[in-house]
C-alpha positions in Angstrom: -11.7 21.9 -14.0 -11.8 20.7 -17.7 -11.5 17.0 -17.3 -14.2 14.7 -18.6 -16.4 13.3 -16.0 -15.8 9.6 -15.8 -17.3 8.4 -12.5 -20.4 9.1 -10.2 -19.7 8.5 -6.4 -22.8 8.2 -4.3 -23.1 8.6 -0.7 -25.2 5.6 1.0 -27.1 6.6 4.2 -29.8 9.2 3.1 -28.7 9.2 -0.7 -29.3 5.7 -1.8 -31.7 4.6 0.8 -33.4 7.4 3.2 -31.7 5.7 6.3 -31.4 9.2 8.0 -35.3 9.9 8.4 -35.7 6.6 10.3 -32.6 7.2 12.5 -33.8 10.5 13.7 -37.4 9.4 13.9 -36.5 6.5 16.1 -34.5 8.7 18.3 -37.3 11.2 18.6 -39.7 8.5 19.5 -37.4 7.6 22.3 -36.9 11.0 23.7 -40.7 11.6 23.6 -41.2 8.7 26.0 -38.9 10.6 28.4 -40.7 13.9 27.8 -37.8 15.3 26.1 -37.0 16.2 22.5 -33.7 15.7 20.3 -33.4 19.0 18.3 -32.6 18.7 14.8 -29.9 21.4 15.3 -28.3 19.1 17.7 -28.8 16.0 15.7 -27.4 17.5 12.4 -23.8 17.7 13.0 -23.6 13.9 13.4 -25.4 13.3 10.2 -22.9 11.8 7.6 -20.2 11.2 10.0 -19.0 7.7 11.6 -21.3 5.8 14.2 -20.2 7.0 17.7 -19.5 10.7 16.8 -22.5 11.8 19.1 -24.2 9.8 22.0 -28.1 10.5 22.0 -28.3 8.6 25.2 -25.8 11.0 27.2 -27.5 13.9 25.7 -30.8 12.4 26.9 -29.7 12.1 30.4 -28.4 15.6 30.7 -31.8 16.6 29.5 -33.8 14.8 32.0 -31.4 14.8 34.7 -31.0 11.2 35.7 -29.5 8.0 34.2 -31.4 5.7 32.1 -31.0 1.7 31.4 -28.7 2.3 28.3 -28.3 -1.2 27.1 -32.1 -1.9 27.1 -33.1 1.2 25.6 -30.3 1.2 23.0 -31.4 -2.2 21.8 -35.0 -1.3 21.8 -34.2 1.9 19.7 -31.9 0.1 17.4 -34.5 -2.6 16.6 -37.3 0.2 15.9 -34.6 1.9 13.5 -33.9 -1.3 11.6 -37.7 -2.1 11.2 -38.2 1.4 9.8 -35.1 1.0 7.4 -36.3 -2.3 6.2 -39.3 -0.6 4.6 -37.4 2.1 3.1 -37.4 1.8 -0.8 -34.4 2.9 -3.1 -34.6 6.7 -3.3 -36.3 8.1 -6.5 -33.9 8.3 -9.3 -31.1 6.2 -8.0 -31.6 3.2 -10.2 -32.2 5.4 -13.1 -28.9 7.2 -12.6 -27.1 3.6 -12.1 -28.5 2.5 -15.5 -27.9 5.6 -17.3 -24.5 5.8 -15.7 -23.5 2.3 -17.0 -25.0 2.9 -20.3 -22.6 6.1 -20.5 -19.6 4.1 -19.5 -19.2 6.0 -16.1 -17.7 4.2 -13.2 -20.0 4.1 -10.1 -18.9 4.0 -6.5 -20.2 4.4 -3.1 -18.2 6.1 -0.4 -19.8 6.0 3.1 -18.8 6.9 6.5 -20.8 3.8 7.7 -19.4 0.3 8.3 -19.1 -1.9 5.1 -21.5 -4.6 6.5 -24.2 -2.0 7.0 -23.8 -0.6 3.4 -23.2 -4.0 1.6 -25.8 -5.6 3.3 -28.7 -3.2 2.4 -27.2 -2.9 -1.0 -27.5 -6.8 -1.2 -31.0 -6.8 0.0 -32.0 -4.4 -2.8 -29.9 -6.1 -5.6 -27.6 -3.3 -6.1 -24.3 -4.4 -4.6 -23.2 -5.8 -7.8 -24.0 -2.4 -9.8 -20.9 -0.6 -8.1 -17.2 -0.6 -9.4 -16.0 0.3 -5.7 -17.4 0.7 -2.3 -15.1 2.6 0.2 -16.1 2.7 3.9 -14.6 3.7 7.3 -14.3 0.2 8.3 -11.5 0.1 5.5 -9.3 2.2 7.8 -10.1 5.5 6.2 -11.2 8.6 8.3 -14.8 9.5 8.0 -16.5 12.5 6.5 -16.1 15.5 6.8 -12.4 14.5 6.0 -11.8 14.1 2.3 -10.1 10.8 2.5 -13.0 8.4 1.6 -13.6 10.4 -1.6 -9.9 10.6 -2.5 -9.7 6.7 -1.8 -12.3 6.1 -4.0 -11.1 8.2 -7.0 -7.6 6.3 -6.5 -9.5 2.9 -6.6 -11.3 3.8 -9.7 -8.1 5.1 -11.3 -9.4 8.6 -11.9 -8.6 12.0 -10.8 -10.5 13.9 -8.4 -11.5 16.1 -11.1 -13.2 13.5 -13.0 -16.0 12.5 -10.6 -19.3 13.9 -9.6 -20.3 13.2 -6.0 -23.9 12.7 -4.9 -24.4 13.8 -1.3 -27.4 14.4 1.0 -25.6 16.1 4.0 -23.4 19.0 4.9 -20.6 17.0 6.1 -20.5 14.8 3.0 -20.9 18.0 0.9 -17.6 19.4 3.0 -15.7 16.3 2.4 -16.4 16.2 -1.3 -15.3 19.8 -1.8 -12.3 19.3 0.4 -11.3 16.5 -1.9 -11.7 18.8 -4.9 -14.7 17.2 -6.4 -17.9 18.5 -7.9 -20.8 17.9 -5.5 -24.4 17.7 -6.0 -26.6 18.0 -2.9 -29.7 15.7 -2.8 -31.2 16.3 0.6 -33.4 13.6 2.1 -36.5 13.8 4.5 -34.4 15.2 7.3 -31.5 16.9 5.6 -33.8 19.1 3.3 -34.1 21.1 6.5 -30.6 21.9 6.6 -28.2 24.2 4.6 -26.2 22.8 1.8 -23.4 25.3 1.8 -20.6 24.4 -0.7 -22.6 22.3 -2.8 -22.2 23.2 -6.7 -25.8 22.1 -7.4 -28.8 21.2 -5.5 -31.7 18.8 -6.5 -34.8 17.8 -4.6 -34.3 14.5 -6.1 -32.3 12.5 -8.4 -35.5 12.1 -10.2 -35.8 15.8 -10.8 -33.5 15.7 -14.0 -32.0 12.8 -16.1 -28.3 11.9 -15.5 -27.7 13.2 -19.0 -28.9 16.7 -18.1 -27.0 17.0 -14.9 -23.8 16.0 -16.7 -24.5 18.7 -19.1 -25.3 21.2 -16.3 -22.2 20.1 -14.4 -20.1 20.7 -17.5 -21.3 24.3 -17.7 -20.8 25.1 -14.2 -17.3 23.7 -14.1 -16.2 25.5 -17.2 -17.5 28.8 -15.6 -15.5 28.0 -12.7 -12.4 27.2 -14.7 -12.9 30.7 -16.5 -13.4 32.4 -13.2 -10.2 30.8 -11.9 -8.1 31.3 -14.9 -5.4 34.2 -14.4 -6.3 37.2 -16.3 -3.9 37.8 -19.3 -1.6 40.8 -19.1 -3.0 43.6 -21.2 0.4 44.8 -22.5 1.3 41.3 -23.7 
């Protein structure tokens, strides 16, 4: 792992904008209306995956023992979710990392399991869309996280090796995808995922505002060198 870092790859949901908190909150509000709850340990496995991996309404019906008016409820929940997301700011430190990354000559990308229209729409509304050299989504025909294909396709599009990127992720499925792709991964949990274990991450921050990008790059370089040293074959003592 001695290659120079040439790119930052951002997750979108929960990393650039905290959409994960509003998503879970809107479902929790709905479940409470029916006298039920949606436990985090049930919800967490779908975080970072493509839409449709988990059906909360199916889970709700099983909990309350009866069918619900799915279309009306789903539409109302979706509107509540969009209203909550609309008021979410760009997460702390994201703009600083974009600015500093550009100053340092790094390539910037987004790799998301969400549809492209969702990602680009929110980035555009926050004047961030033109800041990235590449955006890869599952709507490009790429398998979602925790499969590593999104990260590999992003590296290929940027023209770099997987060893030359740092991935910024907020959820276990994204971390798993990054590590499966062979990339250095920094966990930056959000309001929901900070309660989850971030197994496999090379480094964990509370926020991108914790440390400047230059300091993160230095720390990543140190950790990568340690890994390289550990993984190096031991020399034959008789040689």
